[in-house]
DOPADO-441628 format. One record per residue (C-alpha): x, y, z. Coordinates in Angstrom, 1 decimal. Layout:
<bators>
BATOR,u,v,w
BATOR,X,Y,Z
...
</bators>
This chain:
<bators>
BATOR,u,v,w
BATOR,-48.2,114.8,32.6
BATOR,-44.4,114.3,32.6
BATOR,-42.9,111.4,30.7
BATOR,-40.1,110.3,33.0
BATOR,-39.0,107.6,30.6
BATOR,-38.3,110.3,28.0
BATOR,-37.1,113.1,30.2
BATOR,-34.6,110.9,32.1
BATOR,-33.7,108.7,29.1
BATOR,-34.9,105.5,30.8
BATOR,-36.1,102.7,28.8
BATOR,-39.7,101.5,29.6
BATOR,-38.6,97.9,29.1
BATOR,-36.4,98.0,32.2
BATOR,-37.5,96.3,35.4
BATOR,-38.4,98.3,38.5
BATOR,-35.0,97.5,40.2
BATOR,-33.1,98.5,37.1
BATOR,-35.1,101.8,36.9
BATOR,-34.2,102.5,40.6
BATOR,-30.5,101.9,39.9
BATOR,-30.6,104.1,36.9
BATOR,-32.2,106.8,39.0
BATOR,-29.5,106.5,41.7
BATOR,-26.8,106.9,39.0
BATOR,-28.5,109.9,37.5
BATOR,-29.0,111.4,41.1
BATOR,-25.2,111.2,41.7
BATOR,-24.4,112.7,38.4
BATOR,-26.6,115.7,38.8
BATOR,-25.7,116.2,42.5
BATOR,-22.1,116.8,41.4
BATOR,-23.2,119.1,38.6
BATOR,-25.4,121.0,41.1
BATOR,-22.3,121.4,43.3
BATOR,-20.5,123.0,40.3
BATOR,-23.3,125.5,39.9
BATOR,-25.3,124.1,37.0
BATOR,-29.0,125.4,37.2
BATOR,-30.3,122.7,34.9
BATOR,-28.9,120.1,37.3
BATOR,-31.2,121.3,40.0
BATOR,-34.2,120.9,37.7
BATOR,-33.1,117.4,36.9
BATOR,-32.8,116.5,40.7
BATOR,-36.3,117.7,41.2
BATOR,-37.4,115.5,38.3
BATOR,-35.5,112.5,39.6
BATOR,-37.1,112.9,43.1
BATOR,-40.5,112.8,41.6
BATOR,-39.6,109.8,39.4
BATOR,-38.4,107.9,42.5
BATOR,-41.9,108.4,44.0
BATOR,-43.6,107.2,40.8
BATOR,-41.3,104.1,40.6
BATOR,-41.4,103.3,44.3
BATOR,-43.3,100.1,43.9
BATOR,-44.7,97.9,41.1
BATOR,-48.2,99.2,41.8
BATOR,-47.2,102.9,41.6
BATOR,-45.4,102.1,38.4
BATOR,-48.3,100.3,36.9
BATOR,-50.6,103.1,37.7
BATOR,-48.3,105.7,36.2
BATOR,-47.9,103.6,33.0
BATOR,-51.6,103.4,32.6
BATOR,-52.1,107.1,33.1
BATOR,-49.2,107.8,30.7
BATOR,-50.6,105.5,28.1
BATOR,-54.1,107.0,28.4
BATOR,-52.7,110.5,28.1
BATOR,-50.6,109.6,25.1
BATOR,-53.7,107.9,23.5
BATOR,-55.7,111.1,24.0
BATOR,-52.9,113.2,22.7
BATOR,-52.5,111.0,19.7
BATOR,-56.2,111.5,18.9
BATOR,-56.2,115.3,19.4
BATOR,-52.8,116.3,18.0
BATOR,-51.5,116.2,14.5
BATOR,-48.5,113.8,14.3
BATOR,-46.5,116.3,12.2
BATOR,-47.2,119.1,14.6
BATOR,-46.3,116.9,17.5
BATOR,-43.0,115.9,15.8
BATOR,-42.1,119.6,15.3
BATOR,-43.0,120.3,18.9
BATOR,-40.7,117.5,20.0
BATOR,-38.0,118.7,17.7
BATOR,-38.2,122.3,19.1
BATOR,-38.3,121.0,22.7
BATOR,-35.2,118.7,22.3
BATOR,-33.3,121.4,20.4
BATOR,-34.0,123.9,23.1
BATOR,-32.9,121.4,25.8
BATOR,-29.7,120.5,23.8
BATOR,-28.9,124.2,23.7
BATOR,-29.5,124.6,27.4
BATOR,-27.3,121.7,28.2
BATOR,-24.7,122.9,25.9
BATOR,-24.7,126.4,27.4
BATOR,-24.5,125.0,30.9
BATOR,-21.5,122.7,30.1
BATOR,-23.5,119.4,30.5
BATOR,-22.2,118.1,27.2
BATOR,-23.2,114.4,27.7
BATOR,-26.8,115.5,28.3
BATOR,-26.7,117.8,25.4
BATOR,-25.6,114.9,23.2
BATOR,-28.6,112.9,24.2
BATOR,-30.9,115.9,23.7
BATOR,-29.5,116.7,20.2
BATOR,-29.9,113.1,19.2
BATOR,-33.6,113.2,20.3
BATOR,-33.9,116.4,18.2
BATOR,-32.5,114.6,15.2
BATOR,-35.1,111.8,15.6
BATOR,-37.9,114.3,15.3
BATOR,-36.6,116.5,12.6
BATOR,-38.5,116.2,9.3
BATOR,-36.6,115.0,6.3
BATOR,-37.3,118.2,4.4
BATOR,-36.6,120.5,7.3
BATOR,-32.8,120.3,7.7
BATOR,-31.7,123.1,9.9
BATOR,-28.1,124.5,9.6
BATOR,-28.3,125.6,13.2
BATOR,-29.1,122.0,14.3
BATOR,-26.0,120.6,12.6
BATOR,-23.8,123.4,13.8
BATOR,-25.0,122.8,17.4
BATOR,-24.5,119.0,17.0
BATOR,-21.0,119.6,15.7
BATOR,-20.1,121.7,18.8
BATOR,-21.7,119.1,21.1
BATOR,-20.0,116.2,19.5
BATOR,-16.7,117.9,19.4
BATOR,-16.9,118.7,23.2
BATOR,-17.7,115.0,23.8
BATOR,-14.5,114.0,21.9
BATOR,-16.4,112.5,18.9
BATOR,-14.4,114.6,16.4
BATOR,-15.1,112.7,13.1
BATOR,-18.9,112.9,13.8
BATOR,-18.5,116.5,14.7
BATOR,-16.7,117.2,11.4
BATOR,-19.5,115.5,9.5
BATOR,-22.1,117.6,11.2
BATOR,-20.2,120.9,10.7
BATOR,-19.6,120.2,7.0
BATOR,-23.4,119.6,6.6
BATOR,-24.1,122.8,8.5
BATOR,-21.8,124.8,6.1
BATOR,-23.4,123.2,3.1
BATOR,-26.9,124.2,4.3
BATOR,-25.7,127.8,5.3
BATOR,-22.3,128.7,3.9
BATOR,-22.6,132.3,5.4
BATOR,-22.8,131.1,9.0
BATOR,-19.6,132.3,10.7
BATOR,-20.1,130.2,13.8
BATOR,-20.0,127.0,11.7
BATOR,-16.7,128.0,10.2
BATOR,-15.4,128.7,13.7
BATOR,-16.6,125.4,14.9
BATOR,-14.9,123.7,11.9
BATOR,-11.7,125.5,12.9
BATOR,-11.8,124.2,16.4
BATOR,-12.6,120.6,15.2
BATOR,-9.5,120.8,12.8
BATOR,-7.4,122.0,15.7
BATOR,-8.6,119.1,17.9
BATOR,-8.0,116.6,15.1
BATOR,-4.4,117.8,14.5
BATOR,-3.7,117.2,18.2
BATOR,-5.4,113.8,18.2
BATOR,-4.1,110.3,17.5
BATOR,-5.8,110.0,14.2
BATOR,-3.6,108.8,11.3
BATOR,-4.8,111.6,9.0
BATOR,-4.1,114.4,11.5
BATOR,-1.7,116.0,8.9
BATOR,-4.8,117.0,6.9
BATOR,-5.9,119.4,9.6
BATOR,-2.7,121.5,9.9
BATOR,-2.6,125.2,10.8
BATOR,-2.4,126.1,7.1
BATOR,-5.8,124.5,6.5
BATOR,-7.2,126.2,9.6
BATOR,-6.0,129.6,8.4
BATOR,-8.0,129.0,5.2
BATOR,-11.1,128.3,7.3
BATOR,-10.6,131.5,9.3
BATOR,-10.0,133.6,6.2
BATOR,-13.3,132.5,4.9
BATOR,-15.0,133.2,8.2
BATOR,-13.4,136.7,8.2
BATOR,-14.8,137.5,4.8
BATOR,-18.3,136.4,5.9
BATOR,-18.1,138.4,9.2
BATOR,-17.0,141.6,7.3
BATOR,-20.0,141.1,5.0
BATOR,-22.3,140.7,7.9
BATOR,-20.8,143.8,9.6
BATOR,-20.9,142.1,13.0
BATOR,-18.0,143.7,15.1
BATOR,-18.2,141.1,17.9
BATOR,-18.2,138.1,15.5
BATOR,-15.4,139.7,13.4
BATOR,-13.4,140.4,16.6
BATOR,-13.8,136.7,17.6
BATOR,-12.5,135.6,14.2
BATOR,-9.6,138.0,14.5
BATOR,-8.9,136.6,17.9
BATOR,-8.5,133.1,16.4
BATOR,-6.6,134.4,13.4
BATOR,-4.0,136.0,15.8
BATOR,-3.4,132.7,17.4
BATOR,-3.4,130.8,14.1
BATOR,-0.9,133.2,12.4
BATOR,1.4,133.0,15.5
BATOR,1.1,129.2,15.6
BATOR,1.8,129.0,11.9
BATOR,5.0,127.2,11.0
BATOR,6.5,130.6,9.8
BATOR,5.6,132.2,13.0
BATOR,4.3,135.4,11.4
BATOR,4.7,137.8,14.3
BATOR,3.5,140.9,12.3
BATOR,0.3,139.3,11.2
BATOR,-0.4,137.8,14.6
BATOR,0.2,141.2,16.3
BATOR,-2.1,143.0,13.8
BATOR,-5.0,140.6,14.3
BATOR,-4.5,140.5,18.1
BATOR,-4.8,144.3,18.2
BATOR,-7.9,144.3,16.0
BATOR,-9.5,141.7,18.3
BATOR,-8.6,143.6,21.5
BATOR,-10.0,146.8,20.1
BATOR,-13.4,145.3,20.2
BATOR,-13.1,142.5,22.7
BATOR,-10.8,143.6,25.5
BATOR,-10.8,140.2,27.0
BATOR,-10.0,138.2,23.9
BATOR,-8.0,135.4,25.3
BATOR,-6.0,134.3,22.3
BATOR,-5.1,137.8,21.4
BATOR,-3.9,138.6,24.9
BATOR,-1.9,135.3,25.1
BATOR,-0.3,135.9,21.7
BATOR,0.8,139.5,22.5
BATOR,2.1,138.4,25.9
BATOR,4.0,135.5,24.3
BATOR,5.4,137.9,21.7
BATOR,6.5,140.3,24.4
BATOR,8.1,137.6,26.4
BATOR,9.8,136.1,23.4
BATOR,11.1,139.6,22.4
BATOR,12.2,140.1,26.0
BATOR,14.1,136.8,25.9
BATOR,15.7,137.7,22.5
BATOR,16.8,141.1,23.9
BATOR,18.3,139.3,26.9
BATOR,20.1,136.8,24.7
BATOR,21.4,139.6,22.5
BATOR,22.5,141.5,25.6
BATOR,24.3,138.4,26.9
BATOR,25.9,137.9,23.4
BATOR,27.1,141.4,23.2
BATOR,28.4,141.2,26.7
BATOR,30.1,138.0,26.0
BATOR,31.7,139.5,22.8
BATOR,32.8,142.5,24.8
BATOR,34.4,140.2,27.4
BATOR,36.1,138.2,24.7
BATOR,37.3,141.4,23.0
BATOR,38.6,142.7,26.4
BATOR,40.3,139.3,27.1
BATOR,41.8,139.3,23.7
BATOR,43.1,142.8,24.3
BATOR,44.6,141.8,27.6
BATOR,46.2,138.8,26.0
BATOR,47.6,140.9,23.2
BATOR,48.8,143.5,25.7
BATOR,50.5,140.7,27.7
BATOR,52.0,139.2,24.6
BATOR,53.4,142.6,23.6
BATOR,54.7,143.1,27.1
BATOR,56.3,139.7,26.9
BATOR,57.8,140.4,23.5
BATOR,59.1,143.7,24.8
BATOR,60.6,142.0,27.8
BATOR,62.1,139.3,25.7
BATOR,63.5,142.0,23.4
BATOR,65.1,143.8,26.3
BATOR,66.5,140.5,27.6
BATOR,67.9,139.7,24.1
BATOR,69.5,143.2,23.9
BATOR,70.9,142.8,27.4
BATOR,72.2,139.3,26.5
BATOR,73.7,140.6,23.2
BATOR,75.3,143.4,25.0
BATOR,76.7,141.2,27.7
BATOR,77.8,138.7,25.0
BATOR,79.5,141.5,23.1
BATOR,81.2,142.7,26.3
BATOR,82.3,139.1,26.9
BATOR,83.6,138.8,23.3
BATOR,85.4,142.2,23.7
BATOR,87.0,141.1,26.9
BATOR,87.9,137.8,25.5
BATOR,89.4,139.5,22.4
BATOR,91.4,141.9,24.6
BATOR,92.7,138.9,26.6
BATOR,93.6,137.0,23.4
BATOR,95.3,140.1,22.0
BATOR,97.2,140.4,25.2
BATOR,98.3,136.7,25.1
BATOR,99.3,136.9,21.4
BATOR,100.8,140.4,21.4
BATOR,103.1,139.7,24.4
BATOR,105.5,137.3,22.6
BATOR,105.6,139.5,19.5
BATOR,106.5,142.6,21.7
BATOR,109.2,140.6,23.4
BATOR,110.5,139.5,20.0
BATOR,110.8,143.1,19.0
BATOR,112.5,144.0,22.2
BATOR,115.1,141.1,21.7
BATOR,115.7,142.3,18.2
BATOR,116.5,145.8,19.4
BATOR,118.7,144.2,22.1
BATOR,120.7,142.3,19.5
BATOR,119.4,138.8,20.5
BATOR,117.9,137.4,17.3
BATOR,117.7,133.9,18.6
BATOR,115.5,135.0,21.5
BATOR,113.6,137.2,19.2
BATOR,113.1,134.2,16.9
BATOR,112.0,132.0,19.9
BATOR,109.4,134.5,21.0
BATOR,108.3,135.1,17.4
BATOR,107.7,131.3,17.1
BATOR,105.7,131.3,20.4
BATOR,103.6,134.2,19.2
BATOR,103.0,132.4,15.9
BATOR,102.1,129.1,17.6
BATOR,99.6,130.9,19.9
BATOR,98.2,132.8,16.9
BATOR,98.0,129.5,15.0
BATOR,96.0,127.8,17.8
BATOR,93.6,130.8,18.2
BATOR,93.1,130.9,14.4
BATOR,92.6,127.2,14.1
BATOR,89.8,127.0,16.8
BATOR,88.2,130.1,15.2
BATOR,88.6,128.9,11.6
BATOR,87.5,125.3,12.4
BATOR,83.9,126.7,12.3
BATOR,84.1,127.3,8.6
BATOR,85.6,124.0,7.7
BATOR,88.7,122.0,8.7
BATOR,90.3,122.1,5.3
BATOR,89.8,125.8,4.9
BATOR,91.1,126.4,8.4
BATOR,94.3,124.4,7.7
BATOR,94.9,126.2,4.4
BATOR,94.3,129.7,5.9
BATOR,96.6,129.0,8.9
BATOR,99.3,127.3,6.8
BATOR,99.4,130.2,4.4
BATOR,99.4,132.8,7.2
BATOR,102.0,131.0,9.3
BATOR,104.2,130.4,6.3
BATOR,104.1,134.0,5.3
BATOR,104.8,135.2,8.8
BATOR,107.6,132.7,9.4
BATOR,109.2,133.8,6.2
BATOR,109.1,137.4,7.3
BATOR,110.9,136.4,10.5
BATOR,113.6,134.4,8.6
BATOR,114.1,137.3,6.2
BATOR,114.5,139.7,9.1
BATOR,116.9,137.4,11.0
BATOR,119.0,136.9,7.8
BATOR,119.1,140.6,7.3
BATOR,120.2,141.1,10.9
BATOR,123.1,138.7,10.4
BATOR,124.0,140.7,7.4
BATOR,125.4,143.9,8.9
BATOR,125.2,145.8,5.7
BATOR,121.4,145.5,5.6
BATOR,120.8,145.5,9.3
BATOR,119.1,148.8,9.2
BATOR,116.4,147.2,6.9
BATOR,115.7,144.2,9.2
BATOR,114.1,146.1,12.0
BATOR,111.2,147.7,10.0
BATOR,110.6,144.4,8.2
BATOR,110.4,142.5,11.5
BATOR,108.3,145.2,13.1
BATOR,106.1,145.3,10.0
BATOR,105.7,141.6,9.9
BATOR,104.9,141.5,13.6
BATOR,102.3,144.2,13.2
BATOR,100.8,142.6,10.1
BATOR,100.6,139.2,11.9
BATOR,99.2,140.7,15.0
BATOR,96.6,142.9,13.4
BATOR,95.9,140.2,10.9
BATOR,95.1,137.7,13.7
BATOR,92.9,140.3,15.3
BATOR,91.1,141.0,12.0
BATOR,90.6,137.3,11.2
BATOR,89.5,136.6,14.7
BATOR,86.9,139.4,14.6
BATOR,85.6,138.2,11.2
BATOR,85.2,134.7,12.3
BATOR,83.4,135.9,15.5
BATOR,81.0,138.0,13.5
BATOR,80.3,135.6,10.7
BATOR,80.1,132.4,12.8
BATOR,79.1,133.5,16.4
BATOR,78.7,130.9,19.2
</bators>
């Protein structure tokens, strides 16, 4: 006889209407699960339909309760309580496993709690605690799950699945809102997996070892140092045994994408450097061309300036030399006064020219140079004129006057050139 109270987790103390409401809620839950493809949900719906018939009226319920009580009374007389408890434990443990495998974690939690109620104090089972840890973790009760898995490891330290469960609990705790989540970092999880790997190698179970390697690949890659070499090594080991190892495939794909991204960034960096170098080369070439152009302009300007200076100098020489030439002509013609007049005009022109050129080196120096030069030149003219008037030395006056004229003219040219070259405009 089926105990609907126990099977559907309905309290016998509830009224008939409350039981009906509970059955309606359970029916909706398992109808949804049946749509998702859970086989156990179909069995539960069959059980709920039978329970609805039993709890249809008060009379049908009373009759069921009497039959259930009689059956339990007979069972209590004929069955050893210890054996009954063991049977209940096995039954609920089996159901918890089935619910867990089918993804009905809330029902699995109820079943595992029933299993704990029936377990003997001296019959602690590591598998029970390990299963409870998985079920409580998937129900979001992480601290309770951690307590169960620690107990499972204490009872059976060589159980790899318990270490794997502990790893997943630590992973969930680190991503939770608990204040102590720093205690469950990836470094701690790596320690758990290293211990699991050691046990799996000892057990010589390739599939279990590959499962551990799959997790190790992800843990090493997730590690703060991002150890790509270790992650790649474990990923390859996992995929050699389990071709569909999800973590290993994800890690290798992520490494591949990351490397591809790095290669692309490096390509872009090299391309940018090449563009900068090309641009710098073009800039340098343009600067060199601009310098060469400026140099040519400067040369052309200097040449034009020199031409202008030469032209100006010829003009100046022409203006200055003309009065002196006329002075010589008038001396030869026997007109000393006209010669003196043109000599003074030439000297005055020379003085003006030298003054404006010499002013660049300082006014005082210009006055001294011009005064000395003009004084000496004027003296030569006077001497020449005196000698001309003195007939006995007339033959000497001509060379002296010509020599003075040449000295004055070429001296003016020399001083003018020196001033131009030393103090250009």
